[in-house]
Every structure is written in structure tokens, then in C-alpha cells.
C-alpha angles and dihedrals in degrees: 000000000000116000119215106219112235141147116269108255111264095030130096143202128200126217129177130321093024091045091052092052091049091051091049091050092047091052091054091047091051091046092059094042088057094042088058092052099254115151125218121255129185122196135181119273089222125061136166109281090229090062091055097050120106118257088214119096088210123085112307120246113263093248091056098043089049095056120129110252120208139177124206130208090271089059094246118154107239138161144193114259113260093194138350103244097078089055090063092074090056092045092053093047093050095040106043092163094067107126114239135254088053115192109194136170130194134185117186152108123302128183135216125178095215132132112282121239135156107307093006119101138170092238127035141155115258127197118204138179123184136175111207123195100018117108096181123114086232087075090054091049091048091058092049093045093049092054091042090058092049090052091050093053091047088049093236112153110214147151121238107216121195139187137162128236092213090053092051091051090047092051092049091047091052089057089046094240112161105186094065101161093051091048091049091050089055093046089052089063096062095102091051104042105015136243099287094052091048091050090051092050092047091062088077088068106027141028122262091254091051091051093049090047092047092053092047088054093046091054092055117109117258092252089065091065094047092048092049094046098241110180112259095020092102090054091053090046090054092046090054091053095046096046090049090053089052092049101259129117125212134192127211114239112179092188094059110104116163127176104006094189098058118014114102108173136359115016127188141190131187116220117190118226113276091006131111102202124066127251092208146342148175145150147180119317109177099164101054117063097049097052097107090047090051092236139098113254117185115237140171132179150156129222136190141165121252095216093054092047092048093050090057099040122109103212136151108229115229110220126191104298103219146011119213110212116203117208098191090312100106098149093051090044092055091047092053092045090056092048093050093049090051087055088051093249109142114230146151129208123229123200102180135080113325090231092057090044091055092045089052092046091053092049090053093043091238108174102209138037123197118200121206113188138143093280093050090049092053093047092043087228134110129228109232118195124193103220093204102047098024091230116150129200137178108227138176117241091257092049091046094052092045092052094048093047090055094051 
């Protein structure tokens, strides 16, 4: 039986120019991670399945329940990582000498065995930053500011929405609602199904009066909660001040929930302009990473997908800068190729017919062509052709390198 080669449904591959854009975006992301003092971490793609299970007896989060489950030859129950955060608890247990606060970043593949749909895949590249062992609101602000700067460089207009888990609990308590998690799950659906449908669903867990009072409260300005000393409002107020000092602006959204099973304080989500779904999000999760050490370790982080970020980024892709065309001058061509690369000028050498070389250069959108023939060798100059304008110049090696470095 003949097999037709194809990609497994739910998985992707990236070829130029998309792969070039992804690489450019990733380089910008990593640049800011490093500027903010985050250190790189790499972890295994496969972990024990027991490590990935939820500690909660309630329903698991979708990401956890959709994990890939595996079994090796030894019969061990394993799985593919569905995110990076849960691995931090193992890292801290196995590496007790890590100096806190620990600022780490990770970029890599994660896997989820969920139904595929446009924009949702079983494997994707995730980018994370986390600050472990720092309970200050400054740490929350640093994560937001770092991502805000990445968005600015990628020219992605967006709104950074924030809320606080303590504040949500405090609001629900003031209305005397007992089934808080169920109510928060319903509130989180407001963007998808609308206010009326959410109110109708909430009547399973609260009276009509409680629902009406809750919505009246949630529509209050942020200052109301600060003035009336709602728990968590001071943390949000400080976050607003800190992010502003760092050059980022945030907006209070009382309906934003995120990760019910692990967030404990400030939570945040980044919504691109004219979009409904977020490009990234995160928050404070103080009860997660210290679980194997039997102690509470403060932690805050932000996470986003590389593909989503790339699709929104406004970047000019840098192609190979020049092609060096040898006209029976192979030795000199190789010497020039080596010199250009030492000067960090990207180039390729072509040893075939000049016509084919130019055709290839156009297909790859290479900006410059350098011709090395008998005449150029005698003159000790190189013919440089601008493939966009068609302009040609004879330049010395020094002039050639200087011009290409400037472009």
C-alpha cells in the first residue's frame, strides 16, 4: 500500500518567508527577556503523567485534561508537556540551591491533544517569563512591562487588561455568593455568550437579587473598590502605578478571570486592537511552585504563543543581503565570501551561469549581486548591482564592504 506523505492533522511546519518572520519575532522576544534579566531554561518535553495532573479534586483545567498521555516500554505513565509552569515545581524540588528570586525564560514546544480548529493546533511554540521568590508587585509590573516593550517593537497595538483574584473573591463575598468558582467560570464567558446569557446561567448558583447586585458592583469604577477597601484593590492600584513608571498602561477589567485553579493575586491579559482573543496573559500564582517543598513560594509570570504574536507582528523580513556571482573566478569568490561573512554581511556564492544566478537572486529577494569576472580581477574592483533599482557600480573591496554594512 502506497502512503501519501502529509503532515499529521493539528501539526504545522514553517517554510520561508513565514519561518523567517517567526525567527525575527523570536529574536526580538528573546532580546527583551534578556534585557529584563531573565535567564534561559530548557526542560524535557516528556514528564511523568502524575506530575502533570491537577492537585484539585474539581474539574481539571482544559489544558491539563487535554494533555497527551504516553506509555514507554517500561510501562511508565508519561505525557507531553502542555505548558512550562508546572515543571517549575519539579525544578525547585530537584535544585534546592537555586538562588531566589529566580528570573527564568523559556521558549519551546508544548503539546495539547485537543480538537483542531483555525488557529488552534496540537503543537505550538510557547514563550514564558517567570519571577520566582519575589512577592512584590514590582515583579508583576516587570512581567507586564517586558511584554509591553515586545509589543511596541513588533508594532502591535493592544490593551493590557488586569484584574485581581482576591478582589473577585471579595466582591463575591460582599454579595454573599458561596459557589465562587462556578460563578467566576460563568462570568468568564461574558465575551463569548453575552451578558444576558451569563446572568441566566448564574441563577443556578445565586438568587436574582444577588446576580443583579453583583453586576451593579462589577460595573463600578475601579476607585470604588479602593475607597471601600475591597481586598486586592490596593495590589491593583500599586500595579497601575508601577507599570506606569515602567512605561506601560493597564486597564481594569472586573470580568477577566483566567486560570481558576492556580492564580492567587493580580491577573493580566493582553488583547490586540480590533481582536477578541488575547495574544498573551499571566498573573500571580503563589501556591503552585513550592508544592513539593511543602511551602508557599511567591511566583508571577506571563505566557504567550509565538505563532499568534508572529501573525500580528509588523516586521520587515531581512533576506540574504547579497549574491556573489563567480565568472570563472572561484578562488577569489570564496575569499570574498569569507570576508563578507566575517563582517556579518549575509551572502551566498553562485558558481553557475550569471543569468541563472540573477534569476535565483530575484526569487529570493536578494538586494545586491556582486560580479567577479576576469575584468573585475584585473581592475581589483567588484561590480555591485542593486537588484531593485538596477544601478551598477565598480567598487574596491573596502568601498564594497562599507556600502553593504550601511544597508
